[in-house]
VOLUMBA-617478 format. One line per 3 residues: number of its first residue (from 1); their letters; for each residue y negated, z negated, x of N, C-alpha, C, O, CB. Coordinates in steps of 0.02 Angstrom, whole numbers. Glycine has a CB too. Layout:
NUM> A> Y/Z/X/Y/Z/X/Y/Z/X/Y/Z/X/Y/Z/X | ...
END
This chain:
1> QVQ> 568/1283/151/507/1270/167/488/1198/134/479/1190/73/464/1328/145 | 485/1148/182/462/1077/146/393/1081/116/346/1105/147/459/1013/201 | 387/1052/37/325/1048/16/312/994/-18/356/978/-58/308/1096/-16
4> LVE> 252/951/-11/244/889/-43/179/909/-75/133/942/-50/245/823/5 | 185/875/-148/117/897/-182/103/826/-213/148/789/-234/122/966/-245 | 34/809/-213/39/731/-239/-15/745/-305/-51/795/-305/8/659/-170
7> SGG> -15/705/-348/-56/693/-392/-58/625/-429/-15/582/-423/-50/739/-429 | -130/621/-483/-120/560/-512/-194/525/-491/-223/486/-528/-48/523/-484 | -220/545/-422/-285/510/-419/-341/523/-471/-342/568/-514/-313/523/-356
10> GLV> -386/478/-459/-454/476/-490/-495/420/-489/-481/376/-449/-450/489/-552 | -546/413/-527/-595/352/-525/-554/306/-578/-523/326/-627/-684/373/-550 | -561/239/-557/-544/194/-592/-591/122/-585/-612/106/-530/-477/190/-577
13> QPG> -603/87/-637/-637/30/-631/-594/-29/-595/-533/-29/-604/-660/11/-698 | -625/-82/-554/-587/-122/-509/-550/-161/-573/-573/-166/-630/-636/-171/-448 | -484/-189/-547/-443/-213/-597/-392/-171/-629/-338/-193/-650/-481/-234/-643
16> GSL> -410/-105/-631/-374/-55/-646/-308/-28/-632/-272/-60/-594/-402/-23/-635 | -289/24/-657/-214/50/-628/-218/130/-619/-254/170/-649/-147/31/-688 | -179/141/-577/-166/208/-557/-95/226/-537/-64/186/-502/-208/223/-504
19> RLS> -65/285/-557/-2/301/-535/0/367/-500/-24/416/-528/43/299/-590 | 27/372/-440/11/416/-399/82/456/-394/134/424/-391/-20/385/-334 | 83/520/-394/145/545/-400/166/592/-339/123/634/-326/147/580/-465
22> CAA> 218/594/-302/230/648/-243/292/679/-257/345/647/-252/233/616/-168 | 291/739/-273/342/787/-294/365/834/-226/327/876/-201/309/834/-357 | 415/823/-207/457/858/-146/494/907/-169/524/908/-222/506/814/-108
25> SGF> 492/965/-115/527/1020/-139/549/1050/-65/511/1040/-18/479/1073/-191 | 605/1084/-54/626/1117/5/663/1073/52/675/1098/107/569/1144/38 | 686/1008/39/715/973/85/788/942/46/788/899/2/660/917/112
28> TSD> 842/971/68/901/959/49/934/895/78/981/874/43/936/1014/63 | 923/865/123/955/800/140/945/738/97/898/731/59/934/783/203 | 992/695/106/984/638/68/964/587/115/975/533/87/1044/621/29
31> YYN> 939/577/178/924/550/237/841/573/248/822/621/282/981/577/295 | 806/535/218/734/544/233/693/467/203/721/420/175/705/622/190 | 632/472/215/594/444/206/539/452/174/507/501/192/590/433/240
34> IGW> 509/413/120/440/448/85/403/393/109/424/335/106/433/463/-6 | 347/410/134/287/356/144/221/374/124/192/427/137/279/338/215 | 199/320/87/124/329/63/73/307/117/90/254/144/110/285/-3
37> FRQ> 17/331/140/-35/335/171/-101/328/145/-107/352/88/-30/382/195 | -152/303/168/-211/316/152/-264/311/196/-263/271/242/-222/287/108 | -324/360/183/-372/357/241/-445/348/194/-463/383/148/-368/436/298
40> APG> -473/298/218/-544/285/198/-599/319/234/-588/328/294/-557/216/204 | -658/341/210/-707/383/251/-718/328/324/-727/267/321/-791/401/198 | -714/364/378/-728/328/444/-674/284/465/-684/246/513/-791/287/440
43> KER> -625/285/439/-569/242/459/-503/286/472/-496/340/444/-556/187/403 | -457/261/514/-389/293/528/-352/290/466/-372/254/421/-349/259/586 | -296/327/459/-261/349/420/-207/285/423/-191/265/479/-241/421/435
46> EGV> -185/259/373/-147/188/371/-92/194/330/-102/223/277/-190/127/343 | -40/176/340/41/162/308/10/96/248/-24/45/255/120/122/390 | 35/123/204/49/74/134/110/53/108/125/-3/88/27/102/77
49> SCM> 140/100/109/213/100/79/259/142/102/240/192/131/215/113/16 | 327/132/94/385/179/120/437/158/73/443/106/41/410/169/204 | 472/208/76/547/205/28/590/248/76/574/304/97/543/245/-64
52> RIS> 654/211/92/709/248/120/740/269/55/755/228/12/759/206/170 | 750/343/48/778/364/-18/859/365/-31/886/374/-86/753/434/-28 | 889/355/26/965/351/31/983/291/-1/1033/296/-36/994/352/102
55> DGS> 951/225/1/974/161/-30/907/127/-43/898/68/-29/1026/116/19 | 861/166/-72/802/138/-109/757/71/-84/715/42/-118/831/122/-175 | 777/55/-14/740/1/16/668/23/20/651/82/23/768/-18/85
58> TYY> 621/-33/20/544/-8/17/525/-52/57/561/-96/80/500/-8/-50 | 455/-42/72/415/-91/119/332/-81/78/310/-31/50/418/-59/220 | 310/-129/84/229/-130/77/181/-170/130/204/-220/158/214/-163/8
61> VDS> 121/-152/143/89/-191/191/51/-246/160/38/-234/101/47/-150/233 | 31/-302/181/23/-348/160/-47/-347/100/-60/-385/53/24/-386/219 | -75/-299/122/-142/-294/79/-125/-264/11/-166/-269/-35/-200/-247/115
64> VRG> -74/-236/3/-50/-214/-66/8/-238/-90/28/-220/-145/-42/-150/-70 | 43/-283/-50/111/-312/-73/100/-363/-148/69/-417/-148/145/-364/-1 | 126/-337/-196/122/-377/-258/70/-338/-312/69/-354/-371/95/-456/-239
67> RFT> 29/-285/-285/-10/-238/-333/10/-176/-335/-18/-139/-376/-77/-233/-319 | 57/-149/-296/82/-77/-278/156/-90/-284/189/-138/-264/59/-45/-199 | 173/-39/-316/254/-25/-322/278/56/-303/246/103/-326/279/-42/-407
70> ISR> 332/64/-264/342/112/-245/398/135/-291/430/83/-301/347/108/-181 | 430/185/-326/477/195/-361/502/294/-354/464/337/-331/450/161/-435 | 554/302/-374/573/367/-364/626/383/-431/667/348/-461/610/374/-285
73> DNA> 605/450/-441/650/488/-486/683/551/-464/659/607/-468/615/504/-542 | 747/534/-438/798/575/-404/797/651/-454/783/708/-435/882/529/-404 | 812/633/-505/810/714/-538/747/752/-543/744/808/-568/832/716/-613
76> KNT> 705/724/-523/643/764/-504/626/769/-435/581/806/-415/587/740/-535 | 653/740/-406/628/738/-330/554/705/-325/510/732/-291/626/819/-297 | 545/654/-356/473/635/-363/479/558/-351/521/524/-379/438/656/-439
79> VYL> 432/534/-306/411/469/-280/358/444/-314/310/482/-312/395/470/-214 | 349/396/-344/277/381/-362/246/294/-328/273/242/-308/278/385/-458 | 188/314/-335/150/231/-310/107/218/-376/60/247/-402/84/233/-224
82> QMD> 146/157/-392/108/131/-446/56/76/-422/78/30/-388/155/103/-498 | -16/76/-440/-52/50/-415/-92/5/-473/-118/31/-522/-82/95/-376 | -92/-55/-461/-122/-112/-521/-168/-153/-485/-167/-151/-423/-62/-167/-558
85> SLK> -212/-193/-519/-251/-234/-484/-294/-193/-438/-308/-218/-383/-212/-284/-451 | -314/-137/-451/-359/-107/-391/-418/-138/-373/-447/-169/-418/-381/-43/-404 | -439/-137/-326/-492/-152/-284/-532/-109/-252/-505/-65/-219/-473/-184/-244
88> PED> -603/-112/-255/-641/-50/-206/-605/-46/-138/-581/10/-125/-727/-68/-188 | -598/-88/-98/-569/-83/-48/-495/-35/-40/-471/-20/14/-565/-147/-36 | -473/-19/-93/-405/28/-98/-439/87/-111/-398/131/-123/-344/10/-160
91> TAV> -506/112/-115/-537/178/-119/-527/216/-56/-547/193/-2/-611/172/-134 | -496/273/-62/-473/317/-8/-426/379/-23/-393/384/-75/-439/276/39 | -426/425/26/-374/486/0/-306/458/5/-293/424/56/-378/560/49
94> YYC> -261/466/-38/-201/435/-24/-153/503/-6/-167/554/-38/-175/386/-90 | -105/508/37/-57/549/50/19/525/47/28/466/60/-74/571/110 | 71/561/33/132/559/35/146/589/104/105/624/134/160/591/-24
97> ALR> 206/574/128/224/604/184/309/599/176/336/563/134/187/565/250 | 352/645/228/436/637/244/442/628/304/412/661/346/485/696/230 | 480/581/317/521/573/382/578/590/376/612/561/333/526/513/410
100> RGY> 607/640/416/681/664/413/718/617/456/694/593/507/692/741/438 | 785/602/432/830/556/457/842/490/435/798/468/397/817/551/512 | 892/451/448/901/379/415/857/342/474/864/343/535/993/348/404
103> YSC> 812/311/432/770/264/480/747/201/434/731/203/374/697/308/513 | 751/145/476/714/90/428/658/98/393/616/138/414/696/38/459 | 648/66/342/589/61/300/566/-16/294/556/-49/242/605/93/228
106> SYT> 562/-34/354/552/-126/337/489/-143/379/478/-201/395/629/-187/372 | 448/-94/397/386/-110/437/334/-65/414/350/-15/382/396/-102/514 | 280/-78/427/225/-29/414/229/42/438/223/50/498/169/-55/442
109> PSP> 237/99/399/248/166/433/177/183/470/118/168/463/270/228/373 | 209/217/508/149/262/560/171/337/541/224/366/529/159/246/664 | 88/358/544/91/418/534/124/464/584/156/514/565/35/432/523
112> RQY> 117/450/644/154/479/689/215/497/682/234/547/712/154/450/731 | 261/459/638/330/459/620/352/510/560/407/519/534/347/387/600 | 301/533/550/325/577/485/303/643/501/253/656/534/292/555/411
115> DYW> 350/691/472/354/755/481/301/809/429/264/855/446/430/764/472 | 313/789/377/285/830/323/240/792/278/253/738/251/339/860/283 | 182/830/271/134/794/241/104/838/167/109/899/161/77/781/301
118> GQG> 71/790/113/45/822/66/-16/832/61/-46/803/106/60/803/23 | -53/863/21/-127/880/39/-177/811/38/-232/809/66/-156/938/-21 | -151/762/4/-190/720/-23/-226/715/-97/-241/760/-135/-226/723/18
121> TQV> -234/653/-103/-263/642/-179/-316/577/-171/-301/522/-148/-193/622/-241 | -378/598/-196/-426/546/-199/-419/495/-247/-402/506/-305/-485/572/-207 | -434/431/-223/-421/360/-273/-493/339/-260/-509/336/-200/-352/291/-245
124> TVS> -541/322/-307/-607/293/-303/-587/225/-354/-553/230/-405/-674/351/-332 | -615/167/-330/-613/114/-367/-675/93/-370/-696/81/-314/-571/69/-349 | -717/84/-416/-779/79/-429/-815/62/-502/-792/87/-553/-796/134/-407
127> S> -862/25/-503/-870/6/-581/-935/40/-596/-960/38/-652/-873/-82/-599
END
């Protein structure tokens, strides 16, 4: 059974940083993507970043490019989202998700493409 567990959310002041973690278990293939998504109150869930695990290729949406960094620790089966220079508009519940198979990670990830989801972690950016 595939399981994704996020952690690392919290309350941070504008300009601050947080690192989210997504620990994956129960999936043995090397061919999958991990996507990070967020959903603010009253808004649709949107893709933020993704990584194709087999080769480490990554993608960021324009609103976070240069501020967020996705990375992985293969030994721990964990993907991270380092978020720097946070803004109030980054406030949302953040989710990681897994997409089975060998797919490009060169465009904004769509929630409909992902097969497994974590429970989400709240990120609040406020002074």
